[in-house]
N, C-alpha and C positions, 0 to 999 in steps of 0.2 A: 504494500500500500504506500503510495506516494502522495504528497500534498503540494498544491499549487496556491499561489497568492491571488486574491481577488483583484489585485492591481496589475498582475501579469509580468512583473519585472524582477521579482525576488527568486532566489534559487529554489528548485524543487527539492523537498526534503522528505525524509521518512518520519514516522511517528515520534520516535524518541527525540529527534532534533526539533520537531514542531512543538513538542511539550515544553522544552526549555526556551525556545525562541519566543513563544507568545505571539507578539506582533511581527509580521513579516518585515524584512528590511526595506521594502518599497512603500511601507505604510499600510499595506493591505492586510487582510485576514486569511489564514490558511483554511482550505477546504479540500476534501478528498479529490484526487485526480479523476477517480471513477467512483460512483456511488455503489457500494456492495448491496446485494440483495439478501434478505433474510430467508431462512428456511421456512417451511410450512408449519413446523411443530412449535410447541411451547405450552407449558402447563400452568403458567402464572406464578411459578416460584421465582422470586426476585433475583437471587444470586445466580441460579442456573441460567436464567434469561440474560442477565447482565454479562456473564462470561461469553455466552454464545453470540450475542448481538455485537459486543465490542471487539471480539477477537479479530474479525476482518479489518477493523480500523487500526488495530495495533500492528498487524502484519507479523514480521519476524523480529520486531524490535525487542520484544520481551519473550523469554521462553514460556511456553504455555503453562507449565506447572507453576512457575513463579507468578504469572498473571492470575491464575486461579486462586492462589493463596492471597494475593494482594486484594482481590475483589472480596473474598470471604472475610478477610480481616477488616476491610473498610466498612462493611455493613454489620459487623458484630456488635457495635455499640448503639445501634438504633433501639428505641424503646418499644417498638411494636414488631412482633415476629414477622409480619408481612412486609416490613420496611415502609411500603406505601399502600396502606389499606384503602379499599374502595368502598364508599358509603352510599347506599341507595337513598336518594332524597325524594323519590316518588316521581311519577309521571315521566319516567325515562331520563331524569336528570341524576347524575352521579357526581360524588365529590371524591377526588383523588387526594388523600391527605399526604402531603409531602413534608410535614413538619415534625417528624418523629426522631430526627437526628439531634446531636448534642446542642446546637444553637437554635433549634425550634423553627428553622426555615428551610425552604426547598433547596437552598444553596448547599446544604450539608450533603445532599444526595450525590452531587458531583464532587464537591471539594474534599470529602472524606477519602474518596478514591484518588483524586488528583494529588492530594498531599502525600499519599503513600507512593504514588508514581514518581513524584519529585524525589522523595527520599531514596527510592531504589535507584533511579537513574543517576542522581548526583553522587551517591555512594559508589556506584559502579565506575564512574568517571573520576572519582576523587576530586570533584569540582565544587566550588562555592558560587552561589548566585545571590544577587540582590533582587528580591521580588518587590515591585512597586505596583500597587493596585488602587483603584478608586471605587468607592462604595456609596450607594444611596441608602445603605442601612444594613442589609443582610449579608452581602458578599464578604464584607470586612470581618465580621465575627466568625463566619464559617471558614474563611481562609486562615484566620489566626488560629482557630481551634485545630485546623488540619496541619499546620506547619510549626506550631509552637515547639520550642526546645530543639528544633532540628539543627544540628551542627553546621550543615552546609548551606543554610538559608538565613539571610538577613531580610526581614520583611518590613515594608513601610506601607501603611494603609492610610489613604487620604479620604476624609469624610467632610461633607459640607457643614460647617459650624452652625449649630442650632437648627439644623434641618433634618435630623434623624430623631427617632423617638428616644426617650431616656433609657429605655431597656436596651434598644439597639446600641446606643453609645456605650453604655456600661458593659455590655457583653464584649466590646472591643477593648475598652480602656482599663478594665480591672484584671486583665490577664497578666500575671507576673511571670514574664519570660524575657530573658536577656536579648533574644533575637527579634522581638516584636516592638515596633515603633508606630504609634498612632499620631497622625497629623490632622488637626482640624483646620480646614481651609476656609478663609473668609470669602465665601461665595456659594455657588450652587453645585449640585452634582456634576452638571455639564462642565463647570470650571475645573473640578477635580479630574474629570475624565480627559479634558483637553490638556491639563498639565502632564498627565501620564503619557499621552500620545506624543506630546512635545519632547518629553524626556527620551522616549524611544527614537524619535526622529533626530535627536542630537547624537550623531554616530560616536563622537569622542566620549561623551558621557556614558552612552550605552555600553561601549566596550570597556571603559575604565571601571564601571560599576558591575559589569557582567549582569546586565538587567534581564529580568524575566518577568512574565505576567501570569497572574492566576485568576483574574476576572474573566468574563465570558468572551473576551477577544481571544483567549486561549482555546484552541480547538478541543482540547481534552475535556473542557467543561461541557461543551455542546454534546460531544460524543457520549459522555456519561448520562446526560439528561434524556437522550433518545430512548434509553432503556425503559423508563417508566411509562412512556407512551405505548410501547410494545406490551409491557406487562398488563396495563389496563385493558387493552384490546383482548389479550389472552383470557382475562378473567370474565370478559363479557361475550365470549363465543368463539374466539379464535382470531388469528392474524388476518384472515381474509373477510371477517365480518365487518360490515360498515359501522364506523364510529365517528363521532365528531368531538372536538376539543375546544374548550373556551379557556383562554389563558390571560390572567391579569398581566399586563405587559408594560415594561419600562424600557429596558435596554435591548429587547427583542431576542435575546439568546434562548430563553425558554421556549417561546413559540417557534423559533427557527429549528429547535430540536424536534418539534412535531413535524415540521416540513421535511427534515432529514429522515424521520421515521417513514413518512409517506414515500420518499424516494427509495427507501429500502424495501417497499412493498406493502406497508401497512395500508389498509383500505380506509383512509381518512376522508370523509365526505366534506367536512368543513373545518377550517381553522379560524376561530373567532378571537379577535384581539380586543381585550377589555381595557378601556382607558379611564382615567379620572379627568379632571378639568384640563390637565396637560395632554390634550388630545391630538397631538401632531400625527400619530399613526392612524387613528380613526379617520381623521380628515383625509389622509392619503388614500386609505382604502375606499373612501366614499367618492373622492374626486380625481384621484390620480396625481394630485399635486401635494408636495410636502413643503410646508412653510414654517420656519422657526419663529416662535413667539417667546414672550417672557415666561419664565418658570413661575407657576403659582403654587405656594405651599398648600398641601391638602392633608387629610387624615390618613392617606395612603402614600407616605413619603417615598417609599421605594420606587414609585412610579412618577415622581416629580422630575421628569426628564423631558427635554426637547430633542436632543440628538441621540438616537438609539444606534449604538455602534454596530450591533449585529445585523441591522437592516442591510448593511453592505453585502453580506453573504447572499441575501435574497436577491438584491439588485444584480449581483454577478450572474445568478442563475437566470433571471428575467432577460438579461442582455446577452444570452447565449454564451456566457463565460468569456466575454470580450473585456479582458482586464484593462487595456488602455482607455476604453470607453468609460468603464466604471471610474477610473482615476480622474478622467476629465470632468465627468458629471459631479463627482463628490467634491472636487476642489472648487468648482464653480458654485456648488451648493453652499459650502462654508463661507464663500465670499459674498454671494448674493442672498443667502438665507432662504432660497426657494429653488425647487426643481420639480419637473413634471415628466411623466411617461406618456407615451402616445395613447390615444383613445382605444386603439385595438389592443394594446398590451394591458390597459386598465380593464377592458371588458373580459379578457382572458383571466386576469387576476381575480376579478369579482366572482368568478364561478366557484372558486375554492376558498377565498378569503373574505372576511367581513369584519367590521369593527363597530363598537358602540362605546359611548362615553356616559359617565354618571357623575353627578355632583356629590358633595359630602352629605347633603341632606338625603339623597336617594340611597346612599350607602348606609347611612344611619338607620333609615327605615327598613332596609333589607336585613340588617343585623338583628333588629328588634323582632321583625316578623318571623324570621327563621328560628330565633330562640323560642318564641311563643308557640310556633306551629310544630316544629320538629324536635326542639331541644338542642339543635346543633348551634354551636357558637362560632361565628365566623369572624375573622379579623377583617379590617377594611379592604385589603387587597383581594382576599378570597371572596368577599361579598361582591366585588366588581366582577370576578370571574363567573359567579353564579348569575348575577344580573345580565351580563352579556350573553351567556349561554342561553338563558331563557328568551331574551329579546331576539336574538339572531337565528335561533334554531329553525331550519327550513323544513325538515322532514321528521314527523312525530314518531315514526317507528325506528328511527336511528338514534341510539343512545347518545346523549350529550354529556361529556365528562368535563366538569369544571375543576381546574387545578386549585387546590387549597395550598397557598404558598407560604403561609406563616401561621404559627400558633397564636390564638387570640391574646395570650398573655404578653406577647411582644408589643401590643398596642393597647394597653389596659385602659388608658383615658378614653379612647374612641369607643371601645366596647362598653365601658361603664356608662358613658354618655348616652349610648343607645339603649342599653338594657337595664341600667341601674345597678348592675352587679359587676364588681371588679374581678376579672379572671385571675386566678392564682398561677404563679410560676411553678413548674415541676420541682420536685424536691432538690435536684442537683443544682438549682439556681435560686433556691429560696432565700439565700443571704446576699443576693446580687446587689441590693440597694445599700448594703453596709460595707461592701468591699471598697478599698481606696482606689481612686482613679489615677491614671497617668497618661497624659497626652500633651502635645505642644500645639499652640495655635500659630499659624503662619498665614501671611497674606497671599492673595492669588497672584503670585509672581514667580515665574519659572526659575530665575536665577537664585532667588532666595531659598526656594524649596530644594533646588539642586545642591546648593551649598550646605544646607541642613543635612541632607542625606550623606554627602561626602564626609562631613564632620562626624556623624554618628557611626558610619561604617569604619572610619579611621580609628 
């Protein structure tokens, strides 16, 4: 298995190099040179399916027995025996719970695996890297949990100051580990993400610091997320039975994993993108035009994003994998803050994709009604997934699976505001609010942040 960049100018790499490279040297994102096809079998067992689905993407980079041990180890810490249980909400709507990992968010499903892949590959090469990542809330804590105390990793996580929930922040800033560094950036998540991309684009800094990435620009994250789309289909009738998915969407990596599952042969009828007030993606799927606006803070902060990095991977596929064209369009997009696809291409896209936006008041009402009607407590992001699935569902006899991306206790204020009851943290996090925090605040300035990282690594 070889990987190519969405911009078309970076070297073609194998999986283990893509894992450590993160962002391609031409500024693009890596995707498989050829999409592998799944087998027809699968019994819904998470670890078995994970090994089978991901093995073609790994290729010969890791011995099979070693990879099987890594996968089993990665999911041994999850609090539910099914890893990602599927809950029947009635009327053909299902909830795929992806929050049973150590930090209570769907990011754990990929990052518990990716952290162990890093540990294996760096140990094999006797190499040290500096991982720099941006988070809108959940990636940071999941990445920290996956890589804490690793000898070959120095990790810097940038989060937007005051724009993540207190629980999300504390899950990052209370980890006592010498290789973990938290930076609160005075700006938005998009500012954090731009700083990371600019650091990777600075070739001297990238080489000097041996930069690597662990957020969803890293292909390994997307690869690991493909698994739960396949598992969900297996549990509802098999890989060739029609299913649809509704995904609360910020950086587009999660829903792109659903697209990758479709390319592997999963019979996905619809992919629904759920947005909050920051609805740049919903507007694109409605009109074929993407236009950057200001970021509006909401009760679903992990989705308070205007520039979704992983959309580049879908654009690459839409444009018949013409990397130079992708590069040209995205550079113009960042300059002009707007881009459009042709009406014909938009019509094709609309056959399989749709989007819906919801306000904080609608999300609050959904959380309350679901708690009263079914007893299921949704966090704000998962509520958007459920709302979007119900609104956009085209065919009633095809199951609609909404992804529950976070435990309600990660957003206690929003849930309490809706239901009157404050959700409790699981026992392993019950003292989170008493733990001392450690983070540094930095301005939204590339040189300042780079100097900080150099000093801390030194």
